[in-house]
C-alpha positions in Angstrom: 0.1 -0.1 0.1 1.5 3.5 -0.9 1.2 6.7 0.6 -1.9 9.2 0.3 -2.6 11.4 -2.8 -1.9 14.9 -1.8 -3.4 18.2 -4.0 -2.9 21.8 -4.6 -4.6 24.4 -6.9 -3.5 27.7 -7.8 -6.2 29.7 -9.4 -7.0 32.8 -11.2 -8.4 34.4 -8.1 -10.6 33.2 -5.0 -13.9 34.6 -6.3 -17.1 32.7 -7.9 -15.7 33.4 -11.6 -12.2 31.9 -10.9 -10.5 29.1 -12.6 -7.4 26.5 -12.2 -4.1 27.8 -13.5 -1.8 25.1 -11.8 -2.2 22.0 -10.4 0.1 19.6 -8.4 -0.4 16.3 -6.9 1.6 13.4 -5.3 1.3 9.8 -6.5 1.3 6.7 -3.8 5.0 6.7 -4.2 5.3 10.4 -3.1 6.6 11.5 -6.4 5.0 15.0 -7.2 3.5 16.2 -10.3 2.5 19.3 -11.3 1.3 21.5 -14.2 0.7 24.8 -15.5 -3.1 25.0 -17.0 -3.6 27.2 -20.3 -7.2 29.1 -19.5 -9.8 27.7 -22.4 -11.7 30.3 -24.2 -14.9 30.4 -21.8 -12.5 31.0 -18.7 -10.7 34.1 -21.0 -14.2 35.0 -21.7 -16.0 35.0 -18.7 -13.4 34.4 -15.8 -12.1 36.3 -13.1 -8.6 37.3 -13.0 -6.9 38.8 -9.8 -4.0 41.1 -9.5 -3.6 40.0 -5.9 -3.8 36.2 -6.5 -1.1 36.9 -9.3 1.1 38.6 -6.8 1.0 35.6 -4.4 1.4 32.9 -7.1 3.5 35.0 -9.2 2.3 33.2 -12.5 1.1 35.6 -15.0 -1.7 35.1 -18.0 1.1 35.3 -20.6 3.0 32.5 -18.9 -0.1 30.3 -19.0 -0.8 31.1 -22.2 2.6 30.0 -23.3 3.7 26.9 -21.3 0.3 25.7 -19.8 -1.4 22.4 -20.9 -5.1 22.6 -21.7 -7.4 21.6 -19.4 -8.4 18.3 -20.9 -4.4 17.3 -20.9 -4.1 18.4 -16.9 -7.0 16.3 -16.2 -6.1 13.2 -18.1 -2.8 13.3 -16.5 -4.4 13.3 -12.9 -6.6 10.6 -13.8 -3.9 8.7 -15.4 -1.7 8.8 -12.1 -4.4 8.9 -9.5 -7.3 7.1 -11.1 -11.1 8.2 -11.1 -12.0 6.8 -7.7 -9.0 8.2 -5.8 -9.3 10.1 -2.4 -7.0 13.2 -2.6 -6.2 15.1 0.6 -6.0 18.8 0.5 -5.4 21.8 3.1 -7.9 24.1 1.5 -10.8 21.5 0.3 -13.7 24.0 -0.4 -11.5 25.9 -2.7 -9.5 22.9 -4.2 -12.7 21.0 -4.9 -14.6 23.9 -6.7 -11.1 24.3 -9.0 -10.9 20.4 -9.8 -14.9 20.2 -10.6 -14.1 23.1 -12.9 -11.1 21.5 -14.6 -13.1 18.4 -15.2 -16.0 20.5 -16.7 -13.6 22.1 -19.1 -12.7 18.8 -20.2 -16.1 17.5 -20.8 -16.1 15.5 -17.8 -17.0 15.8 -13.9 -15.6 14.3 -10.5 -17.7 11.1 -10.5 -16.3 9.2 -7.5 -13.2 11.3 -7.1 -13.2 12.4 -3.7 -11.6 15.6 -1.9 -10.7 15.3 1.8 -8.8 17.6 4.4 -5.3 16.7 5.1 -6.0 17.0 8.6 -8.0 13.7 8.7 -4.6 12.3 7.9 -2.8 14.2 10.7 -4.6 15.4 13.7 -8.5 14.8 13.7 -8.8 16.2 17.3 -7.1 19.7 16.8 -6.4 19.9 12.7 -6.0 23.5 11.9 -3.1 24.4 14.3 -1.5 21.2 14.1 -1.4 21.4 10.6 -0.4 24.4 10.2 2.3 24.3 12.5 3.7 21.1 10.7 3.3 23.3 7.1 5.0 26.3 8.6 7.9 24.2 9.7 8.2 22.2 6.4 8.2 24.9 4.5 10.8 27.0 6.7 13.3 24.2 7.0 13.0 22.9 3.4 12.7 26.5 1.6 9.5 25.6 -0.2 7.3 28.8 -1.5 3.9 28.9 -0.6 1.2 29.3 -3.4 2.9 27.2 -6.0 1.4 24.0 -6.6 4.0 21.8 -6.5 5.6 23.3 -3.3 2.7 23.1 -1.2 1.9 19.4 -2.1 5.8 19.1 -1.0 4.8 20.8 2.2 1.6 18.3 3.0 3.9 15.3 2.5 6.7 16.5 4.5 3.7 17.5 7.4 2.3 13.9 6.9 5.5 12.1 7.4 6.8 14.1 10.1 3.4 13.2 11.6 3.6 9.4 11.0 7.1 9.4 12.6 6.0 11.0 15.9 3.0 8.8 16.1 5.0 5.6 15.1 1.9 5.0 13.0 -0.3 4.6 16.5 -2.2 7.0 18.6 -1.2 10.6 19.6 -0.4 11.3 22.8 0.6 14.8 23.2 -1.1 18.0 21.4 2.1 18.9 19.3 4.9 16.9 18.4 8.6 17.0 20.1 10.5 19.6 17.9 13.5 18.1 17.7 12.1 14.7 16.8 10.0 16.5 14.0 13.5 18.3 13.0 15.3 14.8 12.8 12.8 13.8 10.7 12.7 16.8 8.4 16.2 16.2 8.2 15.7 12.7 6.7 13.5 13.8 4.0 15.0 16.9 2.9 17.1 15.1 0.2 13.7 13.2 -1.2 11.7 16.2 -1.2 14.3 18.4 -3.3 15.3 15.7 -5.6 12.0 14.6 -6.7 11.8 11.4 -8.2 15.0 9.3 -7.5 16.0 6.1 -6.2 15.2 7.1 -2.5 11.4 7.6 -2.7 9.6 9.4 0.2 8.4 6.1 1.4 11.6 4.6 1.5 12.4 7.7 3.8 9.7 6.9 5.8 10.5 3.3 6.6 14.1 4.7 7.6 12.1 7.1 9.6 10.2 4.4 11.4 13.4 2.5 12.0 14.7 5.3 14.1 15.3 4.3 17.3 15.7 6.5 20.8 19.2 6.7 20.7 19.1 8.4 17.0 17.2 11.4 18.4 18.6 14.5 19.8 19.5 14.1 23.4 17.3 15.7 25.6 18.8 18.8 27.8 17.1 18.3 31.4 
């Protein structure tokens, strides 16, 4: 059994007439895929483009028109990797579901059995937002990941998930927040895998290494 699928979508704005402009997702081996999306004629005609959103993600309309793939290709690539009945985990489910449905519609398709669920379900169900936000902040800070770009947001989610799995030992959570030194130790282990992308050492393999760490491998506590 592989790792969960994570997804992130950047969009032209946050309004009701927004449309997807970049999609990123991870597969069961923790490989990260991302595509710029070329707006279709309908989106260009009636969609909303926000300068404020462009400032955050840094993607211009000219760049999308020259280097983006069609909505059909982006949707087909996602289906090819994840399948039509996949559950995809996001840290902004309502927005990502709306934009993914818009992408599917542009490809003359629909979401069907594909589900989007909160990433917090995998990480900390009792206090999802503060806990997940803390893990994402540490991942972005320590690994130099830029927010509001699809691939890097997916990598941050992967790192947060793996760090949490290491802390839990695949068991029950016994404290409201992870030990910072253990988290930093794990994130050091997965840094190479995240930054190198596809390679011989997959994120899944790094997770197994992290699970094999004993207490002696952790940073010594200072009483």
